[in-house]
C-alpha positions as CSV (number, residue, x, y, z in Angstrom):
1,X,41.4,-4.7,-15.0
2,X,41.6,-4.1,-11.3
3,X,43.0,-6.6,-8.8
4,X,40.4,-9.3,-8.4
5,X,39.0,-10.5,-5.0
6,X,36.0,-12.7,-4.2
7,X,33.1,-10.3,-4.1
8,X,30.3,-11.0,-1.6
9,X,26.7,-10.6,-2.8
10,X,23.1,-10.7,-1.6
11,X,20.6,-11.7,-4.2
12,X,17.0,-10.6,-3.7
13,X,14.5,-12.3,-5.9
14,X,16.7,-15.4,-6.2
15,X,14.0,-17.7,-7.5
16,X,12.9,-15.4,-10.3
17,X,14.4,-14.9,-13.8
18,X,17.0,-12.3,-12.7
19,X,17.9,-14.2,-9.6
20,X,18.4,-17.6,-11.2
21,X,20.5,-16.1,-13.9
22,X,22.6,-14.3,-11.3
23,X,23.3,-17.5,-9.4
24,X,24.3,-19.2,-12.7
25,X,26.9,-16.5,-13.1
26,X,28.1,-17.1,-9.5
27,X,28.4,-20.8,-10.1
28,X,30.5,-20.2,-13.2
29,X,32.7,-17.8,-11.4
30,X,33.3,-19.3,-7.9
31,X,36.6,-17.4,-7.5
32,X,35.0,-14.1,-8.2
33,X,31.7,-14.2,-6.3
34,X,30.3,-15.6,-3.1
35,X,26.6,-15.3,-2.1
36,X,26.0,-14.4,1.5
37,X,22.2,-13.9,1.4
38,X,19.1,-15.0,-0.6
39,X,15.6,-13.7,-0.6
40,X,12.4,-14.6,-2.5
41,X,8.7,-14.1,-2.4
42,X,7.8,-17.6,-1.4
43,X,6.1,-19.0,-4.4
44,X,9.0,-21.4,-5.2
45,X,10.1,-22.3,-1.7
46,X,11.7,-25.6,-2.7
47,X,14.0,-23.8,-5.1
48,X,14.9,-21.1,-2.5
49,X,15.8,-23.9,0.0
50,X,17.9,-25.7,-2.6
51,X,19.8,-22.5,-3.5
52,X,20.5,-21.8,0.1
53,X,21.8,-25.3,0.8
54,X,23.9,-25.4,-2.3
55,X,25.5,-22.1,-1.8
56,X,25.8,-22.4,2.0
57,X,24.4,-18.9,2.7
58,X,24.2,-17.7,6.3
59,X,20.8,-16.0,5.9
60,X,17.6,-16.4,3.8
61,X,14.5,-14.2,3.7
62,X,11.0,-15.0,2.4
63,X,8.5,-12.2,1.7
64,X,5.5,-14.3,2.9
65,X,5.8,-14.5,6.7
66,X,3.5,-17.5,6.9
67,X,5.9,-19.6,4.8
68,X,8.9,-18.9,7.1
69,X,8.3,-22.0,9.3
70,X,8.1,-24.2,6.2
71,X,11.3,-22.7,4.8
72,X,13.0,-23.4,8.1
73,X,12.0,-27.1,7.9
74,X,13.1,-27.4,4.3
75,X,16.5,-25.9,5.2
76,X,16.9,-28.3,8.1
77,X,16.1,-31.3,5.9
78,X,18.8,-30.2,3.5
79,X,21.3,-29.7,6.3
80,X,21.5,-25.9,5.7
81,X,22.3,-23.8,8.7
82,X,20.8,-20.4,7.6
83,X,19.0,-17.8,9.6
84,X,15.5,-17.3,8.3
85,X,14.1,-13.8,8.0
86,X,10.5,-13.0,7.0
87,X,8.3,-10.3,5.5
88,X,9.3,-7.0,3.8
89,X,11.2,-6.1,6.9
90,X,13.2,-9.3,6.9
91,X,14.2,-8.8,3.2
92,X,15.2,-5.2,4.0
93,X,17.3,-6.5,6.9
94,X,19.0,-8.9,4.6
95,X,19.7,-6.1,2.1
96,X,21.7,-4.2,4.7
97,X,24.0,-7.0,5.8
98,X,27.7,-6.7,5.2
99,X,28.5,-7.4,1.6
100,X,30.0,-5.9,-1.5
101,X,26.9,-5.8,-3.7
102,X,23.1,-6.2,-3.3
103,X,21.3,-7.4,-6.5
104,X,17.7,-6.4,-6.1
105,X,15.7,-8.5,-8.6
106,X,12.5,-8.5,-6.6
107,X,9.4,-7.8,-8.7
108,X,7.1,-4.9,-7.9
109,X,6.7,-2.4,-5.1
110,X,7.9,-4.9,-2.5
111,X,11.5,-4.0,-3.6
112,X,11.4,-0.4,-2.3
113,X,12.2,-1.0,1.3
114,X,15.1,-3.3,0.3
115,X,16.5,-0.7,-2.1
116,X,16.4,2.0,0.6
117,X,17.9,-0.4,3.2
118,X,20.8,-1.3,0.9
119,X,21.5,2.4,0.2
120,X,21.4,3.4,3.8
121,X,23.8,0.7,4.7
122,X,26.2,2.0,2.0
123,X,26.0,-1.1,-0.1
124,X,26.6,-1.1,-3.9
125,X,23.1,-1.7,-5.4
126,X,22.7,-3.6,-8.6
127,X,19.2,-2.5,-9.4
128,X,16.9,-4.8,-11.5
129,X,13.8,-3.8,-9.5
130,X,12.9,-0.7,-11.5
131,X,9.6,-0.3,-9.5
132,X,11.5,0.7,-6.3
133,X,13.2,3.6,-8.1
134,X,10.1,4.6,-10.0
135,X,7.7,4.8,-7.0
136,X,10.2,6.0,-4.5
137,X,12.3,8.2,-6.9
138,X,13.0,11.2,-4.5
139,X,13.6,8.9,-1.6
140,X,16.1,6.8,-3.6
141,X,17.9,9.8,-5.1
142,X,18.3,11.4,-1.7
143,X,20.1,8.4,-0.3
144,X,22.2,7.3,-3.3
145,X,25.8,8.4,-3.5
146,X,27.3,8.8,-7.0
147,X,28.2,5.3,-8.3
148,X,26.3,3.5,-5.6
149,X,23.5,2.3,-8.0
150,X,24.4,0.1,-11.0
151,X,21.5,-0.2,-13.4
152,X,20.8,-3.8,-14.4
153,X,17.9,-3.3,-16.8
154,X,19.3,-4.0,-20.2
155,X,18.2,-0.5,-21.5
156,X,19.7,1.5,-18.7
157,X,22.8,-0.7,-18.6
158,X,23.2,0.2,-22.3
159,X,22.7,3.9,-21.6
160,X,25.2,3.8,-18.8
161,X,27.8,2.2,-21.2
162,X,27.3,5.1,-23.7
163,X,26.8,8.0,-21.3
164,X,29.7,10.5,-20.9
165,X,31.4,10.4,-17.5
166,X,33.5,13.1,-15.8
167,X,37.2,12.2,-16.2
168,X,37.9,12.7,-12.5
169,X,35.2,10.3,-11.5
170,X,36.5,7.9,-8.9
171,X,35.2,4.9,-10.9
172,X,35.8,6.4,-14.3
173,X,33.4,3.9,-15.8
174,X,29.6,3.4,-16.5
175,X,29.1,1.9,-13.0
176,X,27.2,5.0,-12.1
177,X,23.5,4.9,-11.5
178,X,22.7,8.4,-10.4
179,X,25.4,10.0,-12.5
180,X,27.7,13.0,-12.5
181,X,28.3,13.6,-16.2
182,X,28.8,16.0,-19.0
183,X,25.0,16.3,-19.4
184,X,25.5,19.3,-21.7
185,X,26.9,16.9,-24.4
186,X,23.8,14.8,-24.5
187,X,20.9,15.7,-26.9
188,X,18.6,12.8,-26.0
189,X,18.4,9.2,-24.9
190,X,16.9,6.7,-27.3
191,X,15.3,3.7,-25.4
192,X,14.6,0.7,-27.6
193,X,11.6,-1.6,-27.4
194,X,11.1,-4.9,-29.0
195,X,7.4,-4.0,-29.6
196,X,6.3,-7.2,-27.9
197,X,4.1,-9.9,-29.4
198,X,1.5,-7.4,-30.7
199,X,3.8,-5.1,-32.7
200,X,2.0,-3.6,-35.7
201,X,-1.5,-4.2,-34.4
202,X,-4.0,-1.4,-34.0
203,X,-6.0,-0.9,-30.8
204,X,-9.0,-2.5,-32.4
205,X,-6.9,-5.6,-33.3
206,X,-5.8,-5.8,-29.6
207,X,-9.3,-6.1,-28.2
208,X,-9.5,-9.8,-28.2
209,X,-6.0,-10.9,-27.4
210,X,-5.6,-13.6,-24.7
211,X,-3.2,-14.0,-21.8
212,X,-1.6,-16.9,-23.6
213,X,-0.9,-14.7,-26.6
214,X,0.4,-11.9,-24.4
215,X,2.8,-14.3,-22.7
216,X,4.4,-15.3,-26.0
217,X,7.1,-12.7,-26.2
218,X,9.1,-12.9,-29.4
219,X,12.6,-12.3,-28.0
220,X,12.7,-12.4,-24.2
221,X,11.9,-15.1,-21.6
222,X,10.6,-13.3,-18.4
223,X,8.1,-13.7,-15.6
224,X,4.3,-13.3,-16.2
225,X,3.9,-9.7,-15.0
226,X,6.9,-8.2,-16.8
227,X,6.0,-10.2,-20.0
228,X,2.5,-8.7,-20.0
229,X,4.0,-5.3,-19.3
230,X,6.2,-5.8,-22.3
231,X,3.1,-6.6,-24.4
232,X,1.3,-3.4,-23.2
233,X,4.5,-1.3,-23.4
234,X,4.0,-0.4,-19.7
235,X,7.5,-1.8,-19.1
236,X,8.9,0.7,-21.5
237,X,6.9,3.5,-19.8
238,X,8.4,2.5,-16.5
239,X,11.9,2.5,-18.1
240,X,11.4,6.0,-19.4
241,X,10.7,7.2,-15.8
242,X,13.7,5.2,-14.6
243,X,16.0,6.8,-17.3
244,X,14.9,10.2,-16.2
245,X,15.7,9.4,-12.5
246,X,19.0,7.6,-13.2
247,X,20.5,10.0,-15.8
248,X,18.7,13.3,-15.0
249,X,17.6,13.7,-18.6
250,X,14.3,15.6,-19.1
251,X,11.3,13.5,-20.4
252,X,11.2,15.6,-23.6
253,X,14.7,14.3,-24.4
254,X,13.9,10.6,-23.9
255,X,12.5,8.8,-26.9
256,X,11.2,5.3,-27.4
257,X,11.8,3.5,-30.7
258,X,10.7,0.0,-31.7
259,X,13.6,-2.4,-32.5
260,X,12.2,-5.9,-33.0
261,X,15.6,-7.7,-33.1
262,X,16.4,-6.5,-29.5
263,X,20.1,-6.3,-30.4
264,X,20.6,-2.5,-29.8
265,X,19.6,-2.1,-26.2
266,X,19.5,1.7,-26.1
267,X,21.4,4.7,-27.4
268,X,22.7,8.1,-26.4
269,X,22.6,10.8,-29.0
270,X,25.0,13.7,-28.6
271,X,24.7,17.4,-29.5
272,X,27.2,17.0,-32.4
273,X,24.8,14.5,-34.2
274,X,26.7,11.4,-33.3
275,X,25.0,8.5,-31.5
276,X,26.5,5.7,-29.3
277,X,24.7,2.4,-29.3
278,X,25.2,-0.7,-27.1
279,X,24.7,-3.9,-29.0
280,X,24.6,-7.5,-27.8
281,X,22.4,-10.6,-28.2
282,X,19.0,-10.4,-26.3
283,X,20.2,-11.8,-23.0
284,X,20.2,-10.5,-19.4
285,X,23.3,-12.3,-18.4
286,X,25.6,-9.5,-19.5
287,X,23.9,-6.6,-17.5
288,X,23.5,-8.9,-14.5
289,X,27.2,-9.9,-14.6
290,X,28.0,-6.2,-14.8
291,X,25.8,-5.4,-11.9
292,X,27.6,-8.0,-9.8
293,X,31.1,-7.2,-11.0
294,X,31.2,-3.5,-11.8
295,X,33.5,-1.8,-12.5
296,X,35.1,-5.0,-13.9
297,X,33.6,-7.1,-16.6
298,X,33.0,-10.8,-16.1
299,X,34.6,-12.8,-19.0
300,X,32.1,-14.9,-21.1
301,X,29.1,-13.5,-19.2
302,X,27.0,-13.9,-22.3
303,X,27.1,-14.7,-26.0
304,X,28.5,-12.3,-28.6
305,X,27.2,-11.2,-32.0
306,X,28.3,-13.0,-35.1
307,X,29.5,-10.2,-37.3
308,X,30.3,-12.6,-40.2
309,X,26.6,-13.5,-40.7
310,X,24.4,-11.3,-42.8
311,X,21.7,-9.7,-40.7
312,X,19.4,-6.7,-40.6
313,X,18.4,-4.4,-37.7
314,X,15.3,-2.3,-38.1
315,X,13.9,0.6,-36.2
316,X,10.4,2.1,-36.4
317,X,8.3,4.6,-34.5
318,X,6.1,3.5,-31.6
319,X,2.3,3.6,-32.2
320,X,1.2,5.7,-29.2
321,X,-2.5,5.2,-30.1
322,X,-2.4,1.4,-29.8
323,X,0.1,1.5,-27.0
324,X,-0.5,4.6,-24.8
325,X,1.5,3.4,-21.8
326,X,4.7,5.3,-22.7
327,X,3.1,8.7,-23.0
328,X,1.1,8.2,-19.9
329,X,4.2,7.2,-18.0
330,X,6.0,10.3,-19.1
331,X,3.1,12.4,-17.9
332,X,3.1,10.6,-14.6
333,X,6.9,11.1,-14.3
334,X,6.5,14.8,-14.9
335,X,3.8,15.0,-12.2
336,X,6.1,13.2,-9.7
337,X,5.2,12.8,-6.1
338,X,3.1,9.6,-5.6
339,X,1.8,9.6,-9.2
340,X,4.3,6.9,-10.3
341,X,3.3,4.7,-7.4
342,X,-0.3,4.9,-8.5
343,X,0.6,4.1,-12.1
344,X,2.6,1.1,-11.0
345,X,0.0,-0.2,-8.5
346,X,-3.0,0.0,-10.8
347,X,-1.1,-1.7,-13.5
348,X,-0.2,-4.6,-11.3
349,X,-3.8,-5.1,-10.3
350,X,-5.0,-4.8,-13.9
351,X,-2.4,-7.3,-15.1
352,X,-3.4,-9.7,-12.4
353,X,-7.1,-9.4,-13.5
354,X,-6.1,-9.8,-17.2
355,X,-4.1,-13.0,-16.4
356,X,-7.1,-14.3,-14.5
357,X,-9.3,-13.8,-17.5
358,X,-11.3,-11.0,-15.8
359,X,-10.1,-8.0,-17.9
360,X,-9.6,-7.4,-21.6
361,X,-6.1,-6.6,-22.7
362,X,-6.9,-3.0,-23.9
363,X,-8.7,-2.4,-20.6
364,X,-5.4,-2.7,-18.7
365,X,-4.3,0.8,-19.8
366,X,-7.8,2.2,-19.7
367,X,-8.0,1.2,-16.0
368,X,-4.5,2.7,-15.3
369,X,-5.4,5.9,-17.1
370,X,-8.6,6.4,-15.3
371,X,-7.2,5.9,-11.8
372,X,-4.2,8.1,-12.6
373,X,-6.6,10.8,-13.7
374,X,-8.6,10.5,-10.5
375,X,-5.4,10.7,-8.5
376,X,-4.8,14.2,-9.7
377,X,-7.7,15.3,-7.5
378,X,-7.0,16.2,-3.9
379,X,-10.3,15.0,-2.3
380,X,-9.3,11.4,-1.7
381,X,-6.7,9.6,0.5
382,X,-4.5,8.9,-2.5
383,X,-4.1,12.5,-3.5
384,X,-0.7,14.2,-3.8
385,X,1.0,15.1,-0.5
386,X,1.0,18.8,-1.5
387,X,4.4,20.4,-1.6
388,X,5.9,18.6,1.3
389,X,8.7,16.2,0.9
390,X,7.7,12.7,-0.2
391,X,7.8,10.1,2.5
392,X,7.6,6.3,2.5
393,X,4.2,6.5,4.1
394,X,3.0,8.8,1.2
395,X,4.1,6.1,-1.3
396,X,2.4,3.3,0.6
397,X,-0.7,5.3,1.1
398,X,-1.0,6.1,-2.6
399,X,-0.2,2.4,-3.4
400,X,-2.9,1.2,-1.1
401,X,-5.5,3.7,-2.4
402,X,-4.7,2.9,-6.0
403,X,-5.0,-0.8,-5.6
404,X,-8.3,-0.5,-3.7
405,X,-9.7,1.9,-6.4
406,X,-8.5,-0.4,-9.2
407,X,-10.2,-3.4,-7.5
408,X,-13.4,-1.4,-7.1
409,X,-13.4,-0.6,-10.8
410,X,-12.5,-4.1,-11.8
411,X,-15.2,-5.8,-9.7
412,X,-17.8,-3.4,-11.0
413,X,-17.2,-4.3,-14.6
414,X,-20.1,-6.1,-16.3
């Protein structure tokens, strides 16, 4: 254990599932952590103001600029003296302030600018916003120094715990995100999936499922978008792309297996036939605490397994016919460029339509696959930016085109 000091943290997405759990960890460990900035989308403005007042943060950001004046008034009523920033630019500004770690728990593509801003400023980045890495992969990899990114997704946290690190690494621990490691020792990564609420169903049996059924995840409590993504297995497809980018393991060497108990969070298989697996109860508090405290562990961050109780863990292959999201994600990841941004953007639009009762569950992936296929053409504004280096404008252009095309398809449906 290293000498402890109070670590300063900025929490982006503080009113969401990741953010609220992170602040609970901070409250339980006041000698270890101090929050110096909070940001949220604006949908739960009361909670954001309460958090800022309670923690006495000097700066707060809200993604929706129109809600900034209201947030200012709420802070004043609570006696909080915090600077208010607004818009994606404001959140990015907050991500670059002086601190020890930035936890990016924002949902969706909005998190990309903040990820880049934190990396440019030299901040340690605890990354829960997988979309920013996925859609801006080359941009993120170009900026990130070894050890600067700490993966917070439970699957990538698990892989990081099991991945072989160079003995002369300055951290000598799985705090690496973009790692330097004995890659030659690794045969493959095994990413586990709970299977979601519809595990075992055929495509035909998925045709009539409702948003309420999709939101009833058997093991995890999450926000609406990520919960639907877990039901379609899109979330697992995004995690495959993320694993490729974080650990530099080819897509052919990344496998998804269904593990309904969600106890083994992922595995690393080695060339000698041995496999290391990371196991813990299905809770995000342990990887979040690691993201805040790495390379040191936070005592009692989460519950532990009861090894005295009889229990069974099962593993089964993924049905790619019923759940095509993972194979399509791997294809998109191999394509690279702006293809991952298109995959992510169309899925967000399709999920929104599904939750609004305007799209069938199986049509989510049908819509994503169609727009991804169209994106491979070069005769529209969303096409690949040829062989030139990817830019932020390329990513946003593809995102805008993909959303517009998705909405066009969704509104034209009978």
